[in-house]
VMD Tcl script that builds the backbone (N, CA, C; Angstrom):
set m [mol new atoms 177]
animate dup $m
set s [atomselect $m all]
$s set {name element resname resid chain x y z} {
  {N N MET 1 A 3.729 -6.337 27.523}
  {CA C MET 1 A 3.013 -5.758 26.408}
  {C C MET 1 A 2.508 -6.858 25.470}
  {N N LEU 2 A 3.370 -7.804 25.194}
  {CA C LEU 2 A 2.957 -8.891 24.314}
  {C C LEU 2 A 1.890 -9.750 24.979}
  {N N ARG 3 A 1.983 -9.907 26.283}
  {CA C ARG 3 A 0.968 -10.678 27.020}
  {C C ARG 3 A -0.401 -10.009 26.897}
  {N N VAL 4 A -0.446 -8.684 26.957}
  {CA C VAL 4 A -1.710 -7.955 26.824}
  {C C VAL 4 A -2.295 -8.170 25.430}
  {N N ALA 5 A -1.438 -8.145 24.411}
  {CA C ALA 5 A -1.915 -8.374 23.043}
  {C C ALA 5 A -2.517 -9.767 22.903}
  {N N VAL 6 A -1.868 -10.763 23.494}
  {CA C VAL 6 A -2.381 -12.134 23.421}
  {C C VAL 6 A -3.713 -12.257 24.161}
  {N N ILE 7 A -3.829 -11.608 25.316}
  {CA C ILE 7 A -5.086 -11.652 26.080}
  {C C ILE 7 A -6.225 -11.045 25.274}
  {N N PHE 8 A -5.995 -9.882 24.658}
  {CA C PHE 8 A -7.051 -9.263 23.857}
  {C C PHE 8 A -7.364 -10.094 22.612}
  {N N PHE 9 A -6.372 -10.764 22.049}
  {CA C PHE 9 A -6.615 -11.645 20.907}
  {C C PHE 9 A -7.525 -12.798 21.309}
  {N N ILE 10 A -7.265 -13.402 22.454}
  {CA C ILE 10 A -8.103 -14.501 22.945}
  {C C ILE 10 A -9.512 -14.007 23.239}
  {N N LEU 11 A -9.624 -12.830 23.857}
  {CA C LEU 11 A -10.959 -12.257 24.112}
  {C C LEU 11 A -11.704 -12.016 22.802}
  {N N SER 12 A -10.977 -11.584 21.780}
  {CA C SER 12 A -11.592 -11.351 20.481}
  {C C SER 12 A -12.139 -12.649 19.881}
  {N N ILE 13 A -11.377 -13.712 19.994}
  {CA C ILE 13 A -11.822 -15.010 19.469}
  {C C ILE 13 A -13.051 -15.501 20.225}
  {N N VAL 14 A -13.031 -15.385 21.547}
  {CA C VAL 14 A -14.173 -15.824 22.360}
  {C C VAL 14 A -15.412 -15.003 22.012}
  {N N ALA 15 A -15.253 -13.692 21.856}
  {CA C ALA 15 A -16.395 -12.845 21.511}
  {C C ALA 15 A -16.934 -13.196 20.124}
  {N N ALA 16 A -16.050 -13.530 19.199}
  {CA C ALA 16 A -16.498 -13.902 17.858}
  {C C ALA 16 A -17.264 -15.220 17.880}
  {N N VAL 17 A -16.825 -16.152 18.728}
  {CA C VAL 17 A -17.513 -17.447 18.831}
  {C C VAL 17 A -18.933 -17.255 19.343}
  {N N PHE 18 A -19.103 -16.334 20.288}
  {CA C PHE 18 A -20.433 -16.090 20.846}
  {C C PHE 18 A -21.251 -15.095 20.034}
  {N N GLY 19 A -20.724 -14.629 18.907}
  {CA C GLY 19 A -21.483 -13.767 18.014}
  {C C GLY 19 A -21.513 -12.306 18.408}
  {N N LEU 20 A -20.575 -11.874 19.201}
  {CA C LEU 20 A -20.506 -10.473 19.617}
  {C C LEU 20 A -19.522 -9.743 18.704}
  {N N GLY 21 A -19.987 -9.374 17.527}
  {CA C GLY 21 A -19.112 -8.799 16.501}
  {C C GLY 21 A -18.462 -7.496 16.886}
  {N N GLY 22 A -19.200 -6.606 17.540}
  {CA C GLY 22 A -18.640 -5.306 17.917}
  {C C GLY 22 A -17.524 -5.431 18.936}
  {N N ILE 23 A -17.742 -6.270 19.924}
  {CA C ILE 23 A -16.721 -6.488 20.953}
  {C C ILE 23 A -15.520 -7.190 20.337}
  {N N SER 24 A -15.778 -8.131 19.450}
  {CA C SER 24 A -14.696 -8.857 18.785}
  {C C SER 24 A -13.820 -7.915 17.967}
  {N N ASP 25 A -14.439 -7.010 17.232}
  {CA C ASP 25 A -13.674 -6.039 16.438}
  {C C ASP 25 A -12.844 -5.131 17.328}
  {N N SER 26 A -13.443 -4.665 18.416}
  {CA C SER 26 A -12.739 -3.758 19.319}
  {C C SER 26 A -11.534 -4.427 19.968}
  {N N THR 27 A -11.724 -5.633 20.479}
  {CA C THR 27 A -10.609 -6.312 21.134}
  {C C THR 27 A -9.532 -6.715 20.126}
  {N N ALA 28 A -9.922 -7.027 18.902}
  {CA C ALA 28 A -8.924 -7.345 17.870}
  {C C ALA 28 A -8.086 -6.115 17.543}
  {N N ASN 29 A -8.724 -4.947 17.480}
  {CA C ASN 29 A -7.984 -3.710 17.219}
  {C C ASN 29 A -7.034 -3.380 18.363}
  {N N ILE 30 A -7.469 -3.574 19.597}
  {CA C ILE 30 A -6.602 -3.323 20.744}
  {C C ILE 30 A -5.418 -4.283 20.728}
  {N N ALA 31 A -5.673 -5.550 20.415}
  {CA C ALA 31 A -4.592 -6.535 20.341}
  {C C ALA 31 A -3.591 -6.174 19.253}
  {N N MET 32 A -4.082 -5.730 18.104}
  {CA C MET 32 A -3.196 -5.358 17.021}
  {C C MET 32 A -2.350 -4.142 17.398}
  {N N PHE 33 A -2.963 -3.155 18.060}
  {CA C PHE 33 A -2.233 -1.968 18.503}
  {C C PHE 33 A -1.144 -2.345 19.499}
  {N N CYS 34 A -1.466 -3.196 20.475}
  {CA C CYS 34 A -0.480 -3.617 21.481}
  {C C CYS 34 A 0.660 -4.386 20.827}
  {N N PHE 35 A 0.348 -5.231 19.860}
  {CA C PHE 35 A 1.387 -5.991 19.173}
  {C C PHE 35 A 2.327 -5.071 18.417}
  {N N TRP 36 A 1.797 -4.122 17.655}
  {CA C TRP 36 A 2.656 -3.217 16.888}
  {C C TRP 36 A 3.483 -2.335 17.803}
  {N N LEU 37 A 2.889 -1.894 18.919}
  {CA C LEU 37 A 3.633 -1.094 19.883}
  {C C LEU 37 A 4.782 -1.915 20.467}
  {N N PHE 38 A 4.513 -3.163 20.836}
  {CA C PHE 38 A 5.551 -4.061 21.331}
  {C C PHE 38 A 6.652 -4.230 20.296}
  {N N LEU 39 A 6.278 -4.440 19.042}
  {CA C LEU 39 A 7.259 -4.662 17.985}
  {C C LEU 39 A 8.139 -3.434 17.768}
  {N N ILE 40 A 7.551 -2.256 17.794}
  {CA C ILE 40 A 8.319 -1.016 17.612}
  {C C ILE 40 A 9.298 -0.819 18.762}
  {N N ILE 41 A 8.834 -1.015 19.998}
  {CA C ILE 41 A 9.720 -0.864 21.156}
  {C C ILE 41 A 10.833 -1.903 21.109}
  {N N PHE 42 A 10.516 -3.127 20.711}
  {CA C PHE 42 A 11.522 -4.177 20.594}
  {C C PHE 42 A 12.588 -3.802 19.564}
  {N N LEU 43 A 12.165 -3.316 18.405}
  {CA C LEU 43 A 13.121 -2.956 17.363}
  {C C LEU 43 A 14.005 -1.792 17.781}
  {N N ILE 44 A 13.448 -0.811 18.473}
  {CA C ILE 44 A 14.243 0.315 18.970}
  {C C ILE 44 A 15.291 -0.181 19.959}
  {N N ASN 45 A 14.895 -1.047 20.883}
  {CA C ASN 45 A 15.848 -1.596 21.839}
  {C C ASN 45 A 16.902 -2.460 21.152}
  {N N LEU 46 A 16.512 -3.186 20.129}
  {CA C LEU 46 A 17.456 -4.010 19.391}
  {C C LEU 46 A 18.510 -3.150 18.701}
  {N N VAL 47 A 18.076 -2.077 18.049}
  {CA C VAL 47 A 19.008 -1.181 17.369}
  {C C VAL 47 A 19.949 -0.533 18.379}
  {N N PHE 48 A 19.409 -0.034 19.488}
  {CA C PHE 48 A 20.260 0.580 20.502}
  {C C PHE 48 A 21.236 -0.427 21.088}
  {N N GLY 49 A 20.805 -1.654 21.266}
  {CA C GLY 49 A 21.693 -2.682 21.794}
  {C C GLY 49 A 22.801 -3.030 20.827}
  {N N LEU 50 A 22.491 -3.112 19.534}
  {CA C LEU 50 A 23.502 -3.440 18.536}
  {C C LEU 50 A 24.495 -2.302 18.325}
  {N N LEU 51 A 24.015 -1.075 18.450}
  {CA C LEU 51 A 24.895 0.075 18.261}
  {C C LEU 51 A 25.644 0.459 19.534}
  {N N GLY 52 A 25.245 -0.127 20.644}
  {CA C GLY 52 A 25.900 0.192 21.898}
  {C C GLY 52 A 25.571 1.567 22.418}
  {N N LEU 53 A 24.380 2.056 22.164}
  {CA C LEU 53 A 24.000 3.397 22.568}
  {C C LEU 53 A 23.394 3.479 23.963}
  {N N ARG 54 A 23.297 2.383 24.631}
  {CA C ARG 54 A 22.729 2.452 25.975}
  {C C ARG 54 A 23.857 2.570 26.994}
  {N N LYS 55 A 23.527 3.127 28.126}
  {CA C LYS 55 A 24.514 3.345 29.175}
  {C C LYS 55 A 24.864 2.010 29.837}
  {N N PRO 56 A 26.118 1.834 30.210}
  {CA C PRO 56 A 26.469 0.603 30.931}
  {C C PRO 56 A 25.843 0.591 32.318}
  {N N SER 57 A 25.448 -0.586 32.747}
  {CA C SER 57 A 24.814 -0.688 34.069}
  {C C SER 57 A 25.889 -0.602 35.155}
  {N N ILE 58 A 25.533 0.035 36.245}
  {CA C ILE 58 A 26.438 0.171 37.383}
  {C C ILE 58 A 26.100 -0.924 38.376}
  {N N SER 59 A 27.085 -1.750 38.707}
  {CA C SER 59 A 26.803 -2.838 39.642}
  {C C SER 59 A 27.553 -2.672 40.932}
}
mol reanalyze $m
mol bondsrecalc $m
mol representation Tube
mol addrep $m
């Protein structure tokens, strides 16, 4: 998820350099959405891990 955000961020920068404002805005918004989604999922997993609410793995 974070890799996708970085890819769209780089695409946004490249589009801005070439003067493609609409594409740059769109890819920046997608990158921001992917980053926030990644951050929310990370925080949820962190809380569950600290509270011990996940099931133990069976090996």
